[in-house]
C-alpha positions as CSV (number, residue, x, y, z in Angstrom):
1,M,3.3,28.6,-11.4
2,D,3.6,24.9,-12.0
3,I,3.6,22.6,-8.9
4,F,4.9,19.0,-9.1
5,N,5.7,17.0,-6.0
6,E,6.0,13.2,-5.6
7,Q,6.6,11.3,-2.4
8,L,7.0,7.6,-1.7
9,V,6.1,6.3,1.8
10,T,7.0,2.7,2.7
11,R,4.7,1.0,5.1
12,K,6.4,-0.5,8.1
13,K,5.6,-4.2,8.8
14,S,4.1,-5.2,12.2
15,P,5.6,-8.2,14.1
16,V,2.6,-10.3,13.0
17,E,3.4,-9.5,9.3
18,K,7.0,-10.4,9.8
19,M,6.0,-13.8,11.3
20,Y,3.6,-14.3,8.4
21,K,6.6,-13.8,6.0
22,Y,8.7,-16.3,7.9
23,G,5.8,-18.8,8.0
24,I,5.4,-18.5,4.2
25,I,9.1,-19.4,3.8
26,A,8.9,-22.3,6.2
27,L,5.7,-23.7,4.7
28,A,7.0,-23.4,1.1
29,A,10.3,-25.1,2.0
30,M,8.4,-28.0,3.7
31,L,6.0,-28.5,0.7
32,I,8.9,-28.5,-1.8
33,F,10.8,-30.9,0.4
34,I,7.8,-33.2,0.7
35,L,7.2,-33.1,-3.1
36,L,10.8,-33.8,-3.9
37,V,11.5,-36.5,-1.4
38,F,8.3,-38.4,-1.0
39,V,6.7,-38.0,-4.4
40,T,9.5,-37.4,-7.0
41,L,12.2,-39.8,-5.7
42,P,10.1,-42.9,-5.6
43,L,9.3,-42.4,-9.3
44,V,13.0,-42.4,-10.3
45,G,14.0,-45.6,-12.2
46,R,10.4,-46.8,-12.5
47,F,8.5,-47.5,-15.7
48,Y,6.3,-44.5,-15.1
49,A,9.3,-42.1,-14.3
50,F,8.0,-39.7,-16.9
51,L,5.3,-38.8,-14.2
52,M,8.0,-37.3,-12.0
53,F,7.8,-34.0,-13.9
54,I,4.3,-33.4,-12.4
55,P,5.7,-33.0,-8.8
56,L,8.5,-30.9,-10.2
57,F,6.0,-28.5,-11.7
58,G,4.2,-28.6,-8.4
59,C,7.5,-27.4,-6.8
60,L,7.7,-24.6,-9.2
61,G,4.1,-23.6,-8.5
62,V,4.7,-23.6,-4.7
63,Y,7.8,-21.5,-5.2
64,F,6.1,-18.8,-7.3
65,L,3.0,-18.8,-5.0
66,A,5.3,-18.3,-2.0
67,K,7.1,-15.6,-3.8
68,K,3.8,-13.8,-4.5
69,L,2.5,-14.1,-1.0
70,Y,5.8,-13.1,0.5
71,G,5.9,-9.9,-1.6
72,A,2.2,-9.1,-0.9
73,L,3.1,-7.3,2.3
74,D,5.7,-5.0,0.8
75,I,3.4,-2.0,0.5
76,E,4.3,1.6,-0.5
77,F,2.2,4.6,-1.1
78,E,3.0,7.3,-3.7
79,Y,1.6,10.8,-3.3
80,A,1.7,12.9,-6.4
81,L,0.7,16.6,-6.5
82,T,0.5,18.1,-10.0
83,N,-0.9,21.6,-10.4
84,G,-3.6,21.1,-7.7
85,Q,-4.4,17.5,-8.7
86,F,-3.6,15.1,-5.8
87,D,-3.2,11.4,-6.5
88,V,-2.5,8.5,-4.1
89,D,-1.4,5.2,-5.4
90,K,-0.8,1.9,-3.5
91,I,2.2,-0.1,-4.8
92,V,2.4,-3.7,-3.8
93,N,5.7,-5.5,-4.1
94,R,7.0,-2.7,-6.4
95,T,5.0,-4.1,-9.3
96,D,1.3,-3.8,-8.8
97,R,0.1,-0.2,-8.8
98,T,-3.5,0.7,-7.8
99,R,-5.0,4.2,-7.7
100,L,-6.6,4.7,-4.4
101,V,-8.0,8.2,-4.8
102,S,-7.5,11.2,-7.1
103,F,-9.0,14.6,-6.6
104,D,-8.6,18.3,-7.2
105,C,-7.3,20.2,-4.1
106,A,-10.0,22.9,-4.7
107,D,-12.5,20.2,-3.7
108,I,-11.0,19.7,-0.2
109,E,-13.6,20.2,2.5
110,K,-11.3,19.8,5.6
111,F,-7.6,19.5,6.0
112,G,-5.4,19.4,9.1
113,K,-3.1,17.5,11.4
114,Y,-4.5,14.1,12.2
115,T,-5.1,13.1,15.8
116,S,-6.8,10.1,17.2
117,D,-9.8,12.1,18.3
118,I,-10.8,12.9,14.7
119,K,-13.9,10.9,13.8
120,T,-13.6,8.7,10.7
121,D,-16.9,6.7,10.9
122,G,-19.1,9.2,9.0
123,Y,-17.3,8.6,5.7
124,K,-18.1,6.2,2.9
125,T,-14.4,5.6,2.2
126,R,-11.5,5.7,4.7
127,I,-8.0,5.5,3.3
128,L,-4.9,5.2,5.5
129,A,-2.0,5.8,3.1
130,A,0.7,6.1,5.7
131,N,2.2,4.4,8.7
132,A,-0.4,4.4,11.4
133,D,2.2,5.0,14.2
134,S,3.7,8.1,12.6
135,E,3.5,11.5,14.3
136,N,3.4,13.5,11.1
137,L,-0.1,12.5,9.9
138,Y,-2.4,14.9,8.0
139,Y,-5.9,14.3,6.8
140,F,-8.1,15.4,3.9
141,T,-11.9,15.1,3.6
142,V,-13.1,15.3,0.1
143,K,-16.1,14.1,-2.0
144,T,-15.2,12.4,-5.2
145,T,-17.3,10.7,-7.8
146,K,-15.6,7.3,-7.5
147,T,-15.1,7.0,-3.7
148,G,-17.9,9.3,-2.4
149,N,-17.4,11.1,0.9
150,T,-13.8,10.2,1.7
151,I,-11.3,10.8,4.5
152,L,-7.6,10.4,3.4
153,I,-4.8,10.1,6.0
154,I,-1.3,10.7,4.6
155,E,2.2,11.3,5.9
156,P,3.6,14.2,3.9
157,N,7.2,15.4,4.1
158,E,7.9,19.2,4.2
159,K,8.2,19.6,0.5
160,M,4.8,17.9,-0.1
161,L,3.2,19.9,2.7
162,E,4.4,23.2,1.2
163,G,2.9,22.2,-2.2
164,I,-0.4,21.2,-0.6
165,K,-0.5,24.6,1.2
166,L,-0.3,26.3,-2.2
167,C,-3.2,24.3,-3.6
168,I,-5.8,24.1,-0.9
169,P,-8.6,26.7,-0.7
170,R,-7.6,29.9,1.1
171,Q,-10.2,29.6,3.9
172,I,-9.0,26.1,4.8
173,Y,-5.4,27.4,4.7
174,F,-6.3,30.2,7.2
175,D,-8.2,27.8,9.4
176,V,-5.3,25.4,9.7
177,F,-2.2,27.5,9.4
178,G,-3.4,31.0,10.4
179,R,-3.0,34.2,8.5
180,N,0.8,34.4,8.5
């Protein structure tokens, strides 16, 4: 039986991150204003007016840098479960995709509902691929060749959770969900 599930989880922004975004907009607007008014306008009508393109290129650079910094906080996580292979990707600004972890569900050592009393300090890699304030968090512990001893915290929906239940080792399933 083939199993294929995908889920996209959008990370919610904290108030500090929202203020950071507004600060980027304000700073970029001020820099562009300063470049246009105090650097470009005095060059208009002068002998060396051809130099006014340099601040205009500076304005373009400020705009594109601000756009990149503004979008850097738009983070999504994609979970993909394909026939027992579980992949987690981090997508920044809907353009940059990075593979965080990939493993076979048969290699899972622990799985269960995540609570704050679960210790995460004994692991080489800790990956939070979910909203930290969510109530529907689950965790995996797994050893991979790339990330070593890893704990992965995710926020699966019901369809993804059902697919995971079919792929995890039987003993872990019985420990977490019982024998029903």
